[in-house]
N, C-alpha and C positions, 0 to 999 in steps of 0.2 A: 481547374474548378469544374464541377459538374452540378447541373441544376436538376432538382427532383421536384416535380409537381405533386402537391398533395391533392387528394380528391376534392377537398374544399376549394382550392384555387381553380381547379378545372371547372367545377360546377359554377363558381362565381363568374368565370370568363364566359361560360355558356349563357348564364343569366344576363350578363351585360349585352351580349350579342342579341339575344332574344328580345330584350327590352327595347333596344334601339331599332332593330330591324322590324319587329312585329308591332310592338306597342306604340312606338313612335313613327312607324311607317317610314323608316329611314335606313334601308339596307346598305346604302353606300356609306353612310355615317357609321353604321355598325362595323362594317369591314375596316373603315379607316381607324376606328378606335381600337379594334382588336390588333391591327397592324402596329399601331403606336405602342400599345401595351407590350406586345411581344417584342417590339423593337427596343424595349428597355432591357431585355435579358442580356445582351452582350455587355452592357455597362455593369449590370449586377455581377455577371460572370467574371469580367476583367477587374473590376474594382468593387468587391462586395461591401466594403465599408464606406462607399460613397453615399449610400442612403443614410438618412439620419436615424438616430435612435428613436424608438417610439416614446412619446410622452407618457409618463406614469408607469413605464415598464422598466424595471431596473436591471435589464440584462443587455449588455453591450452588443450581443450577437443577434438580437431581434431588431430588425431595421425596416425602414419603409422608403420607397422611392415613389415620387409623385409623377403622375401623368394626368394632368388636370382633365376632368374632375375626380380621377381615381387615384388610389394608392395601392401599391404592390407591397405586401407585407411578407417578409422572408426572414429565415434564420440561417446564420452562417455557422457551419460545424466542420471545422478543418477545411478539407477541400471539397465539401459538399454544401450546396445552398438549397434549402428547402423553401419552395414558394408556399407560404402558408395560406394567403388569401389575397383577393383583389376586391377592393370595396370602394364605394363612393366616399369622398372625403367628408361628407356630412353624416355618414353613419358612425355610430359609436364603435370604438375599437373593441375587439374582444378582450375580455379580462385576461390578466397574466396567466391564470390557471388554465383557461381555455387554450391560449396559445401554446403553453407548455404541453398540454395534452395532444394538440395537433402535431407538434414537433415529435413527441414520443411515438405517436402512431405512424408518422411518416418515416421515422428512422427504423421502426420495427418492420414496416412493410418493405423498405429498401433492403434491410438485412436479409429478409426472407427470400428475396429475389436471387440471392447467390447460392 
């Protein structure tokens, strides 16, 4: 399995780090949270369907894995896993159409790399 980060996921990870380190004046907490989130990637890579299906999203390949208080949203496509977003659990989930658009964009960008 191979993990591909979408631009959305990378930006969200940066937002989380900035919020905790700068806005909350907690740089160590920011680093710890980033380490925990990135620490979930081996689980996603080794067992991609260990994350639960997203509520109200009728696609079994769109999953989420929780690292309190955040959720990692990803899409499994054969031997590639696309990290779609990382967001706080209290935030509203993107609509199905938005997730599908993010997946299509990620796949298109990945294909153009070859």
